[in-house]
C-alpha positions in Angstrom: -0.1 0.4 -0.1 1.3 3.7 -0.9 1.9 6.1 1.6 -0.2 9.0 1.7 2.6 11.1 2.1 3.2 10.0 -2.1 0.1 11.2 -3.2 1.0 14.9 -2.2 2.9 15.9 -5.0 1.3 13.2 -7.3 -1.8 13.4 -9.2 -3.9 10.4 -10.2 -6.6 12.0 -12.5 -9.1 9.3 -12.4 -8.6 6.1 -9.8 -6.6 3.0 -10.7 -7.4 -0.5 -9.6 -10.0 -2.0 -11.7 -9.4 -5.3 -13.3 -7.0 -4.7 -16.0 -5.1 -2.0 -14.3 -2.6 -3.7 -12.5 0.4 -3.3 -14.0 -0.6 0.5 -14.4 -0.7 0.4 -11.4 2.4 -1.1 -10.4 4.6 1.5 -12.5 2.6 4.3 -11.0 3.5 3.5 -7.5 7.0 3.0 -8.7 7.5 6.4 -10.2 6.1 7.7 -6.8 8.2 6.2 -5.1 11.3 6.6 -6.9 10.5 10.5 -7.4 8.8 11.2 -3.9 11.7 13.2 -2.6 12.7 15.1 -5.9 11.6 18.6 -7.0 8.1 17.1 -9.2 4.8 16.7 -9.8 3.8 13.5 -11.3 0.4 13.1 -12.8 -1.3 9.9 -14.2 -2.9 10.7 -17.5 -2.1 14.7 -17.9 -4.8 16.0 -19.7 -4.1 17.3 -22.8 -5.7 16.2 -26.1 -4.4 17.9 -29.1 -5.1 15.3 -32.0 -2.2 14.1 -33.9 -3.2 11.3 -37.0 -5.3 8.3 -34.5 -3.5 9.3 -31.3 -5.1 10.9 -28.6 -2.6 13.5 -26.8 -3.0 12.3 -23.3 -0.3 10.5 -21.5 -0.3 7.8 -19.2 2.5 9.7 -16.8 4.0 12.8 -17.2 6.7 13.8 -14.5 7.6 17.9 -14.5 11.0 17.7 -12.5 12.9 21.0 -12.2 16.1 19.5 -12.6 15.0 16.8 -15.7 12.3 18.5 -17.1 9.5 16.8 -18.6 9.0 13.0 -19.0 6.5 11.3 -20.8 5.6 7.3 -20.0 3.2 5.5 -22.1 2.7 2.3 -20.4 1.9 -0.6 -22.2 0.2 -3.3 -19.7 1.1 -6.5 -22.5 2.9 -9.7 -21.7 5.9 -10.8 -24.2 4.2 -13.4 -26.0 1.3 -10.9 -27.2 4.2 -8.9 -29.4 4.3 -10.2 -32.3 7.0 -7.9 -34.4 8.7 -4.4 -34.2 9.0 -2.7 -37.2 10.1 0.7 -36.5 7.9 2.6 -34.1 5.0 0.3 -35.4 4.3 -2.7 -33.0 2.1 -5.5 -33.7 0.2 -7.4 -31.1 -2.3 -10.7 -31.0 -5.0 -11.3 -28.7 -4.8 -7.6 -27.8 -7.5 -5.0 -27.7 -5.5 -3.6 -30.4 -4.1 -5.3 -33.4 -0.8 -2.5 -33.5 0.5 0.3 -31.5 3.6 3.2 -31.4 3.7 3.9 -27.9 7.3 5.4 -28.1 5.9 7.3 -31.2 2.7 7.9 -29.3 4.7 9.3 -26.3 7.0 11.8 -28.3 4.2 13.2 -29.5 2.5 13.9 -26.4 5.6 15.3 -25.3 6.3 18.2 -28.3 2.2 18.5 -27.9 3.3 20.2 -24.2 6.6 21.0 -25.5 4.8 23.7 -28.0 2.3 25.4 -25.0 5.9 25.9 -23.0 7.9 27.2 -25.7 5.3 30.2 -26.2 6.7 31.5 -23.4 10.3 33.1 -24.1 11.6 32.3 -20.6 11.3 29.0 -21.6 11.4 28.0 -25.2 14.4 25.8 -25.4 15.2 25.5 -21.6 13.3 22.4 -20.7 14.8 19.1 -21.3 12.4 16.7 -22.1 12.3 12.7 -22.3 10.0 9.8 -23.9 10.2 6.1 -22.4 8.1 3.5 -22.9 7.0 1.3 -19.1 6.3 -2.6 -19.6 5.5 -3.6 -16.2 4.5 -7.4 -17.5 7.6 -8.0 -19.2 11.4 -8.4 -17.8 14.3 -7.3 -19.6 15.6 -10.7 -20.0 12.3 -11.6 -22.2 12.7 -8.6 -24.4 16.7 -9.5 -25.1 15.4 -13.5 -25.7 13.1 -12.4 -28.2 16.3 -10.1 -29.7 13.9 -6.9 -29.9 16.9 -5.0 -28.0 18.8 -5.3 -30.7 16.8 -3.4 -33.3 17.3 0.1 -34.3 14.1 1.8 -33.0 14.5 0.7 -29.8 13.5 2.4 -27.2 14.2 3.5 -23.4 11.8 1.0 -21.6 11.2 0.7 -17.9 10.2 -2.8 -17.4 9.1 -4.9 -14.5 12.7 -6.2 -12.8 13.6 -2.0 -13.0 10.3 -0.9 -11.3 10.6 -3.6 -8.0 14.4 -2.0 -7.2 14.3 1.1 -5.4 16.0 3.8 -7.3 16.8 2.9 -10.9 13.6 4.4 -12.1 15.0 7.5 -11.1 18.6 6.4 -12.6 17.3 4.8 -15.5 15.6 8.0 -16.3 18.4 10.3 -15.6 20.3 8.2 -18.2 17.9 8.2 -21.3 18.8 10.3 -24.0 16.2 13.9 -23.8 14.6 14.0 -27.0 15.4 17.9 -26.6 18.2 18.4 -23.8 17.3 21.5 -21.5 18.6 23.0 -18.6 18.4 22.9 -14.5 15.8 25.4 -14.2 15.6 28.4 -12.0 13.4 28.6 -9.3 11.3 31.3 -11.9 11.5 29.5 -14.6 10.6 26.0 -12.8 7.3 28.3 -11.1 6.2 29.9 -14.6 6.5 26.0 -16.4 4.0 24.5 -13.0 2.1 27.4 -14.0 1.3 27.2 -17.7 0.5 23.1 -16.6 -2.1 23.8 -14.7 -2.9 26.3 -16.9 -3.3 29.8 -14.9 -1.3 32.3 -17.0 -4.0 32.0 -19.2 -5.9 33.8 -17.0 -3.6 37.0 -15.9 -2.2 38.5 -18.8 -2.4 42.0 -19.5 -5.0 43.1 -21.8 -4.6 47.2 -22.0 -1.9 49.5 -22.3 -2.1 52.2 -19.1 -1.1 55.2 -19.9 -0.8 56.6 -16.0 1.8 56.9 -13.3 3.7 53.9 -12.1 1.8 54.2 -8.4 -2.2 54.8 -10.3 -4.6 52.2 -9.8 -4.2 50.6 -13.0 -0.1 50.5 -13.4 -1.1 48.4 -10.3 -3.5 46.2 -11.7 -0.4 45.6 -15.3 1.8 44.3 -12.5 -1.1 42.4 -10.7 -2.0 40.8 -14.1 1.6 39.9 -15.5 2.5 37.8 -11.8 3.0 34.5 -12.1 0.0 32.5 -10.4 1.3 30.9 -7.5 1.2 27.1 -7.9 -1.6 25.7 -5.5 -1.7 21.5 -5.2 -4.7 21.3 -4.1 -6.5 23.3 -6.7 -4.5 21.5 -8.9 -5.7 18.0 -7.9 -9.2 19.0 -7.3 -9.9 20.5 -10.6 -7.9 17.6 -12.7 -9.5 14.8 -11.0 -12.4 13.0 -12.2 -14.4 11.4 -9.1 -16.2 8.1 -10.3 -18.9 9.6 -8.1 -20.4 12.2 -6.0 -17.9 14.9 -4.9 -18.4 17.6 -2.9 -16.0 21.3 -3.1 -16.4 23.4 0.1 -14.4 26.7 0.1 -14.0 30.4 1.1 -14.8 33.1 -1.3 -12.2 34.1 -4.0 -10.2 30.5 -3.3 -11.1 29.5 -7.3 -14.4 27.2 -7.0 -15.5 28.2 -10.1 -12.4 28.3 -12.4 -11.8 24.4 -11.0 -15.6 23.2 -11.6 -15.3 24.6 -15.2 -11.9 23.7 -16.0 -13.4 19.9 -14.5 -15.9 20.4 -17.1 -13.7 20.9 -20.0 -11.7 18.1 -19.0 -14.8 15.7 -18.8 -15.6 16.8 -21.4 -12.5 16.1 -23.5 -12.3 12.7 -22.2 -15.3 11.3 -22.5 -16.7 13.2 -25.8 -20.3 11.4 -25.9 -20.5 11.7 -22.2 -24.0 14.2 -21.0 -22.0 16.9 -19.0 -24.4 19.9 -17.3 -22.7 23.3 -16.1 -25.6 24.6 -13.6 -25.6 27.6 -11.6 -28.6 30.2 -10.4 -27.3 33.1 -11.6 -28.1 34.1 -15.1 -25.3 37.1 -14.6 -22.7 34.4 -14.6 -23.4 32.8 -18.1 -21.1 34.7 -20.3 -18.3 34.6 -17.4 -18.3 30.3 -17.4 -19.4 30.2 -21.3 -15.6 31.9 -21.3 -14.0 30.4 -18.4 -14.6 26.7 -19.8 -13.9 28.1 -23.5 -10.6 28.8 -22.2 -10.2 25.6 -20.5 -11.3 23.6 -23.9 -8.8 25.7 -25.9 -6.0 25.0 -23.2 -6.5 21.1 -22.9 -6.6 21.0 -26.6 -3.6 22.7 -27.4 -6.4 25.0 -29.0 -8.3 22.8 -31.4 -11.4 22.9 -29.4 -13.3 25.1 -27.6 -16.7 25.8 -26.6 -19.3 24.9 -28.8 -23.5 25.6 -27.7 -24.5 23.8 -30.4 -22.6 20.4 -29.0 -25.7 18.8 -26.8 -22.9 17.0 -25.1 -21.3 19.6 -23.1 -24.9 22.0 -21.1 -24.0 25.7 -20.1 -27.5 25.9 -18.1 -29.3 28.9 -16.0 -31.0 25.7 -12.9 -34.4 27.6 -14.0 -34.4 27.6 -17.4 -36.1 30.4 -20.1 -39.2 30.2 -22.8 -35.3 31.2 -24.9 -32.8 29.6 -22.4 -33.6 26.3 -21.1 -32.1 25.1 -17.7 -32.1 22.2 -15.8 -35.1 21.8 -14.4 -36.8 23.0 -17.9 -34.7 20.2 -19.5 -36.0 17.4 -17.1 -39.7 18.7 -17.2 -39.2 18.9 -21.5 -37.6 15.0 -21.6 -40.4 14.3 -18.7 -43.2 15.3 -20.9 -44.2 17.4 -18.0 -45.6 21.2 -18.0 -42.3 23.2 -16.3 -43.3 26.0 -14.3 -42.7 29.8 -14.0 -41.3 31.4 -11.1 -44.9 33.5 -11.0 -47.1 29.8 -11.5 -45.5 29.3 -7.9 -47.3 29.7 -4.7 -43.9 31.3 -3.3 -43.1 33.8 -6.2 -39.6 33.9 -4.7 -36.9 32.4 -7.5 -34.9 30.4 -5.0 -38.3 28.8 -3.2 -40.0 29.0 -6.8 -37.4 26.9 -8.2 -37.6 24.1 -4.8 -41.7 24.1 -5.1 -41.6 23.4 -9.2 -38.7 20.8 -8.2 -41.1 19.0 -5.9 -44.1 18.9 -8.2 -41.9 17.7 -11.1 -40.4 15.2 -8.8 -44.2 13.8 -7.5 -45.6 14.4 -10.6 -42.9 11.3 -12.8 -39.7 9.1 -12.8 -36.9 11.3 -13.3 -35.0 10.6 -16.8 -31.4 9.9 -16.5 -30.4 12.8 -19.0 -27.0 13.3 -17.8 -23.7 11.4 -17.3 -22.1 14.1 -15.4 -23.2 17.1 -13.5 -21.3 20.2 -11.9 -23.4 22.8 -10.1 -21.4 26.2 -9.1 -22.1 28.5 -6.5 -24.2 25.5 -4.7 -25.8 27.3 -1.7 -27.6 29.5 -4.2 -30.4 26.6 -4.0 -30.6 25.7 -0.8 -34.3 26.8 0.6 -35.5 26.4 4.6 -39.0 26.3 3.8 -39.9 23.7 1.1 -38.1 20.2 1.0 -38.8 16.7 -0.7 -39.2 14.4 2.2 -35.9 14.8 3.9 -33.9 16.1 0.8 -33.0 19.4 -0.8 -35.8 19.1 -4.3 -33.5 20.9 -6.9 -30.3 18.2 -5.5 -33.1 14.9 -5.8 -33.6 16.4 -8.8 -30.7 16.6 -10.4 -29.6 13.7 -8.4 -31.9 11.8 -10.0 -31.5 12.7 -13.5 -27.6 11.3 -13.8 -26.8 7.8 -14.8 -25.1 5.7 -12.7 -21.0 5.2 -12.6 -22.0 1.7 -11.5 -24.4 -0.2 -12.6 -23.9 -2.7 -9.3 -24.1 0.1 -7.4 -26.6 2.8 -8.4 -26.2 5.0 -5.7 -22.8 6.3 -7.2 -23.5 9.4 -10.1 -21.8 12.2 -10.7 -22.6 14.8 -9.3 -20.2 17.6 -8.3 -21.2 20.4 -6.4 -19.2 23.8 -4.9 -20.4 26.1 -2.1 -19.9 28.3 0.5 -22.3 28.3 3.2 -20.9 32.2 4.2 -22.5 33.6 0.7 -25.9 32.0 1.6 -28.8 34.8 0.4 -31.7 33.0 1.2 -31.4 30.3 3.3 -29.4 30.0 7.1 -29.4 26.2 6.8 -26.1 24.5 6.6 -27.1 21.0 4.9 -25.0 17.8 5.2 -25.0 15.7 2.7 -28.1 13.7 4.2 -30.1 16.7 4.3 -29.3 17.1 0.8 -30.6 13.5 -0.5 -31.6 11.8 2.7 -30.0 9.6 5.2 -29.4 6.6 3.5 -27.2 8.6 1.0 -25.6 10.8 3.7 -22.2 8.7 3.4 -22.6 9.8 -0.4 -19.7 12.2 0.2 -17.3 10.5 3.2 -14.0 9.4 3.0 -12.0 9.3 -0.2 -12.1 6.9 -3.8 -8.9 5.1 -4.9 -5.4 6.6 -5.2 -6.7 9.7 -2.9 -10.0 11.0 -4.9 -11.4 12.3 -1.7 -15.2 12.9 -2.3 -14.8 16.2 0.4 -12.4 19.2 -0.6 -12.1 22.6 1.6 -10.2 25.1 0.2 -8.5 27.3 2.1 -6.5 30.0 0.1 -8.0 32.9 -0.9 -6.6 34.1 -4.7 -9.3 36.5 -5.9 -9.7 39.4 -3.0 -6.7 41.0 -0.8 -5.8 39.3 2.5 -7.2 42.4 4.0 -10.6 42.4 2.8 -10.8 38.6 2.9 -10.7 38.6 6.7 -12.9 41.9 6.7 -15.2 40.0 5.3 -15.3 37.4 7.7 -14.9 39.4 10.7 -18.4 41.7 9.6 -20.3 38.9 8.1 -20.0 36.7 11.3 -19.9 39.8 13.4 -16.9 38.3 15.3 -15.8 41.9 17.0 -19.8 42.8 17.6 -19.7 44.0 21.5 -23.1 41.2 22.2 -21.3 38.6 20.4 -21.0 36.5 16.7 -24.1 36.5 15.0 -22.8 33.4 12.9 -19.8 31.5 12.0 -17.7 28.6 13.2 -16.8 27.5 17.0 -14.7 24.7 16.7 -11.0 25.8 16.3 -10.6 22.6 13.4 -13.0 24.2 11.4 -11.5 28.1 11.3 -8.2 26.0 10.4 -10.0 24.5 7.2 -10.5 27.8 6.1 -6.8 29.2 6.8 -7.3 30.6 10.2 -4.7 30.0 13.2 -6.7 30.2 16.8 -5.9 30.5 20.3 -8.7 29.3 22.9 -12.1 27.6 22.4 -15.1 28.6 22.2 -16.6 28.8 25.6 -18.5 31.4 27.2 -16.4 34.0 28.8 -13.4 32.6 27.3 -10.7 35.0 25.0 -10.6 33.8 21.4 -7.9 35.0 19.3 -8.4 34.5 15.2 -5.3 34.8 12.7 -5.5 34.4 9.1 -1.7 33.8 8.0 -0.8 35.6 5.0 0.1 32.9 2.6 -3.3 31.8 2.6 -4.1 35.2 1.2 -1.5 35.4 -2.1 -3.4 38.0 -3.8 -0.3 40.0 -4.2 -1.9 43.2 -4.1 -0.8 44.1 -0.3 2.8 44.7 -1.3 2.4 46.2 -4.7 -0.2 48.8 -2.9 1.3 51.5 -0.7 -2.0 53.3 0.3 -5.3 51.4 1.8 -7.0 48.6 0.6 -10.6 48.7 2.3 -12.0 51.9 3.8 -15.2 53.2 4.9 -16.8 56.5 5.1 -20.5 57.7 7.2 -21.5 61.1 5.5 -24.4 62.3 6.8 -27.0 62.5 3.8 -26.9 60.5 0.5 -26.4 63.2 -1.6 -22.9 63.7 0.1 -21.9 60.3 -0.2 -23.0 60.1 -3.4 -20.9 62.7 -4.3 -18.1 61.2 -2.8 -18.6 58.2 -4.8 -18.9 60.0 -8.4 -15.9 61.6 -7.7 -13.9 58.6 -7.0 -15.2 57.1 -10.2 -14.2 59.8 -11.6 -10.6 59.7 -10.2 -10.3 56.3 -10.9 -11.3 56.8 -14.8 -8.7 60.3 -15.5 -5.9 59.4 -13.3 -6.0 55.6 -12.0 -6.4 54.4 -15.5 -9.3 52.2 -14.6 -11.9 50.9 -17.3 -15.6 50.9 -15.6 -16.7 48.3 -17.0 -15.1 44.9 -15.3 -12.6 47.1 -13.5 -14.9 49.1 -11.6 -18.1 48.1 -9.9 -20.5 49.5 -7.1 -23.0 46.7 -5.6 -26.0 48.3 -3.7 -26.3 46.4 -0.4 -29.9 46.3 1.6 -33.7 45.1 1.1 -34.9 44.2 -1.6 -37.5 47.5 -2.4 -35.1 49.5 -0.5 -32.3 48.1 -2.6 -33.7 49.0 -6.2 -34.9 52.2 -4.8 -31.0 53.0 -3.7 -29.9 51.8 -6.8 -31.7 53.9 -9.2 -30.4 57.2 -7.0 -27.3 56.2 -7.0 -27.8 55.4 -11.2 -29.8 59.1 -11.7 -26.8 60.5 -9.6 -24.1 59.2 -11.4 -25.2 60.0 -14.6 -26.7 63.5 -13.9 -21.9 63.3 -13.1 -21.8 62.1 -16.6 -20.6 58.7 -15.7 -21.5 56.2 -18.0 -23.4 53.5 -16.1 -25.2 49.8 -16.6 -28.0 48.4 -14.7 -27.2 44.0 -15.1 -30.3 42.8 -17.1 -30.4 46.0 -19.3 -29.7 45.8 -22.9 -27.9 48.9 -23.0 -26.5 51.9 -21.0 -27.7 54.9 -18.9 -31.3 53.3 -18.7 -32.7 52.2 -15.7 -36.0 50.4 -17.5 -36.2 49.3 -20.9 -38.8 51.1 -22.7 -40.4 48.4 -24.8 -39.9 45.6 -21.7 -38.4 43.0 -24.5 -35.2 43.8 -25.0 -33.7 42.9 -21.4 -31.1 41.1 -21.6 -31.1 38.9 -17.8 -27.5 37.3 -18.9 -25.5 40.1 -18.6 -23.9 42.0 -16.0 -20.8 44.3 -18.3 -21.5 46.6 -20.4 -18.7 48.0 -22.6 -17.6 51.7 -21.3 -20.0 51.3 -18.6 -20.0 51.2 -14.9 -22.4 48.5 -13.6 -24.1 49.6 -10.3 -25.8 46.8 -9.3 -27.9 44.5 -6.3 -26.3 41.9 -4.3 -28.2 39.2 -6.5 -26.6 39.9 -9.1 -23.2 41.3 -7.8 -23.0 37.2 -6.9 -20.1 35.6 -8.6 -18.7 38.3 -10.3 -15.6 40.0 -9.4 -13.8 43.6 -10.3 -11.0 45.3 -8.9 -12.4 48.5 -7.1 -15.6 47.9 -5.3 -17.8 50.5 -3.9 -20.4 49.1 -1.6 -23.2 51.9 -0.8 -25.7 52.1 1.6 -24.0 50.4 4.4 -26.6 52.7 7.0 -29.1 49.6 5.5 -27.4 47.2 7.0 -26.1 49.3 10.4 -30.2 49.8 10.9 -30.9 46.2 11.4 -27.1 44.7 12.2 -28.3 41.3 14.1 -30.0 40.7 10.5 -27.7 37.8 9.6 -29.3 37.7 5.6 -28.0 41.7 5.2 -24.5 40.1 6.9 -24.1 38.2 4.6 -24.5 40.8 1.5 -22.0 42.4 3.1 -19.8 39.1 3.0 -20.3 38.8 -0.4 -19.8 42.5 -1.6 -16.8 43.0 0.1 -15.3 39.3 -1.1 -16.0 40.7 -4.9 -13.2 42.9 -4.8 -9.8 41.7 -6.5 -8.0 45.1 -5.2 -9.9 47.5 -3.4 -12.9 48.5 -1.8 -14.5 51.8 0.2 -17.5 50.9 1.8 -19.7 53.8 2.2 -23.5 54.8 4.4 -24.7 57.5 6.1 -25.8 58.9 9.5 -24.5 57.0 12.5 -24.8 53.6 14.2 -23.0 51.5 16.8 -22.1 49.3 13.4 -20.1 52.1 12.2 -17.6 51.3 15.4 -17.9 47.8 14.9 -16.5 48.2 10.5 -13.6 50.2 11.5 -12.6 47.6 14.2 -12.5 45.0 12.0 -10.6 47.4 9.5 -7.9 47.9 12.3 -7.6 44.5 13.1 -6.3 43.6 9.9 -5.9 40.0 9.5 -6.2 39.2 14.2 -9.3 39.6 15.7 -9.4 39.8 19.3 -12.6 39.0 21.6 -14.1 37.3 23.6 -16.8 34.5 23.1 -20.7 35.1 24.2 -22.8 32.6 23.5 -23.4 30.0 20.6 -24.0 32.3 17.8 -27.5 31.7 15.4 -26.1 29.9 12.7 -23.2 27.8 13.0 -21.2 26.9 9.9 -19.5 23.3 9.8 -16.8 22.6 7.4 -15.1 19.5 8.0 -15.9 15.9 8.2 -16.4 15.7 12.0 -18.2 18.4 12.3 -20.5 17.2 9.9 -20.3 13.9 11.6 -21.6 15.7 15.0 -24.5 17.5 13.3 -25.9 14.2 11.0 -25.2 12.2 14.8 -27.4 14.6 17.1 -30.1 14.1 14.2 -30.3 11.0 14.3 -28.2 10.4 11.9 -25.7 6.8 12.1 -24.3 6.2 8.8 -20.7 7.0 8.5 -19.1 4.7 5.8 -15.6 5.4 5.2 -15.6 8.7 6.9 -12.0 10.0 6.8 -11.3 11.7 10.5 -7.6 11.8 10.3 -6.1 13.8 13.1 -9.7 15.2 14.5 -10.2 16.5 17.7 -13.0 14.3 19.3 -12.4 14.6 22.7 -15.5 12.8 25.1 -17.8 12.8 22.0 -20.7 10.7 21.9 -21.0 8.4 18.7 -22.6 4.5 20.0 -24.1 2.2 17.9 -22.5 4.5 14.4 -21.3 2.9 11.4 -17.8 3.9 11.1 -17.0 0.6 8.2 -13.6 1.0 6.9 -13.2 4.5 8.4 -9.9 7.4 8.4 -9.5 7.7 12.1 -5.4 7.9 12.2 -4.3 10.1 14.3 -7.6 11.3 15.6 -8.1 12.7 19.3 -11.1 10.3 21.1 -10.6 10.2 24.4 -13.2 9.4 26.5 -15.4 9.1 24.2 -18.6 6.8 24.2 -18.3 4.6 21.5 -20.3 1.7 22.6 -21.9 -1.0 19.8 -19.9 1.0 17.2 -19.1 -0.4 13.6 -15.5 -0.1 12.8 -15.0 -3.1 11.2 -11.3 -2.3 8.4 -11.3 0.5 10.0 -7.8 3.1 10.1 -7.2 4.1 14.0 -3.9 4.0 14.2 -1.9 6.1 16.5 -5.4 7.7 17.5 -5.7 8.2 21.1 -8.7 6.4 22.7 -7.9 6.9 26.3 -10.1 6.3 28.6 -13.2 5.3 26.1 -15.8 2.9 26.1 -15.8 0.4 23.3 -18.5 -1.9 24.8 -20.1 -5.0 22.6 -18.0 -2.9 19.7 -16.9 -4.4 16.2 -13.7 -4.4 15.8 -13.1 -6.8 13.5 -9.8 -6.3 11.5 -9.7 -3.3 12.6 -5.9 -1.5 12.5 -5.2 0.2 16.0 -0.9 0.2 15.3 0.2 2.3 18.1 -3.0 3.3 19.1 -3.4 4.5 22.7 -6.6 1.8 24.3 -5.4 2.8 28.0 -8.3 2.1 30.5 -10.3 1.5 27.6 -13.5 -0.9 28.3 -13.7 -3.3 25.7 -16.1 -5.8 27.8 -17.6 -7.5 25.2 -16.0 -6.3 21.5 -14.9 -8.5 18.9 -11.7 -7.7 17.6 -11.0 -10.5 15.7 -8.4 -9.9 13.3 -8.0 -6.3 14.7 -4.0 -5.3 14.4 -2.9 -3.8 17.6 0.7 -3.8 17.4 2.6 -1.2 19.2 -0.7 -0.6 21.1 -0.7 1.1 24.6 -2.6 -1.5 27.0 -2.3 -0.3 30.7 -5.9 -1.2 32.7 -7.2 -1.9 28.8 -10.4 -4.3 29.7 -10.9 -6.6 27.7 -13.3 -9.1 29.5 -15.9 -11.0 27.2 -13.6 -9.7 23.9 -13.4 -11.7 20.9 -9.7 -11.5 20.3 -9.1 -14.7 17.6 -6.3 -13.9 15.2 -5.8 -10.6 17.1 -2.0 -9.2 16.8 -0.7 -7.9 20.0 2.7 -6.8 20.6 3.5 -4.0 23.7 
């Protein structure tokens, strides 16, 4: 079994280990073991799909090594007796899935396709070494020589079966292989750029226009920002490149790149499996343009610019959740396939778009069996599709409809379906529900996203690094959104140290009433370089005596941005209006009219042209449109969600301060702040106690010190451990294969829970109540179970190596075939325990 640390820098894009893949797994394991200490990254099936002749360019193994450069290995799991003849690069086979192949030529073609992308960068051109090899995991070197293949002029560099079992020969053999293109050991900058190219990030950060302003202007700073080489992120790269063989949940803070990863994943799936029916789904129609643009870029990146997004291709659909008369959505497409009339918002009792959609889904689910139309569905901004009021039994209606519309991945396990969703609980505007998997799909399917698939593909991922929003703005967003510095105590948020760590914070103190808490966000978890590039304030707040004064300063600032900072009005400047629905509409109109009178062109999302509040005809509205070239967008929060700009103005903070304990309004402030890529200015009128809180949060920068008063109105859970405790409290017991490694579970009660196959390595379960728990084949190595109670527990085949079992009550427990090697057993009670085949040693 390959150890976990080998998975850190080696990405298996799809699970290995199925029948017939033993040879491939052997080669991949050997590569990981041999390269684990090198400055490198490795991929099993790196996704590049350029077409050369009949070959699809997807390397079996790609190694990117700072010293060796690029190494492509084509794996052929074929025994020697099935190779009939070799002529040049053409290999002829018998009783194999194909009559012939060109393995070395295929590896070379793949290599040159990747090099072509790298050579577009001047500092990498002709600098990268490149090698191609063939791996034959079922053939020994002696067998090859006995057939005389080693004497052929075309005999390629080969990794034989015997090489793979050696601790060092694979690496040495690759080093000794003559490069097909010589190069040099890369400098740090060249290495970072090469990694960035492989992840695709340089394609999203290039300067796009000239800025004729002073060096210290905002426009010049943005030029530097966009020419900055994006930092390579192992977790992002892994999530984006992997295709899970079932459900996957991606959680992460705002700006962590969830949308970009989902778009990359959709492009990857479509190129690899062009016959699959794939849907990319979202709620806000203002995201259509940006989603299409992103998916198009990723398709071009992975196909070496041979393929782009084609709206006529029925196998890759970009869909609004609802659907409109001229633009189908997921719900309307399913209705059409089922022969059921699709409802509109106005035909529902709710009349609120997200609740109306849930209501419509319930009616559809009750009316008919959902047709299985798709092989994969990816849902972005998944929190927008959660409702508190309307449920289909114990399930969220939209999610259950989407799940039902999927073909099972494995016909034997029909519950395994490729539904992939991303969300951030803190960005919810309509619901205070933080749904677990069991609340989405029912308790019997609550285990869908616990644990991991083969080769380290996790079913749940939590992303902690914020790339879009600068350090001080993301911390201010959390501070204000959760009310961390409210005199009366926090309103919503996280109350477990592990949860804060999961989203990138360091924690001192425990969340017990009266206890002092210190939260600090390390700079490395917010790598946006604006704080180093800009000398002035990144976030500012001003209160004014009147709305007229607030808007006058807003207009003055925007004019300065346009005339002296070199910012473009569209996509670089965004004005967000906050407040309750009707108040926000009135303020949006007031802001728009004022800016137009000041000679500033404005655009209201959903219109067809700029400087218009409502289209005169009512027929030209464009609900998908968020930006208009040459105009500054003014948006309420629901439309702004999912969009972003460099300079963000948040107007009307008094509307939040008037009702500062309203979590929905606090969430508006959080979302508005996290739209900023560089700077944000907040403003409001009047005098409110919350204004001092805003100032205090800004002064606190990246460290908050406060006293925890009481549990918040809404608690946010982001880790599997917190979800387990919540589900258990609600009556859930099925937690098969859950990953709780190193979790802090001191004193928990999980009696009679199903933890079969769970990963509890290094977990702290001291004083835990685990009577009757099923831990069959679970891994509790080096866990701390001191003083825990496991009476009548099922521990058959459980790994308890080095586990602290001091004072543990195991009366009546079944420990058959358990491994207690090195376990601490002082005062352990084993009365009536079954110990057949147990391995015990002190």
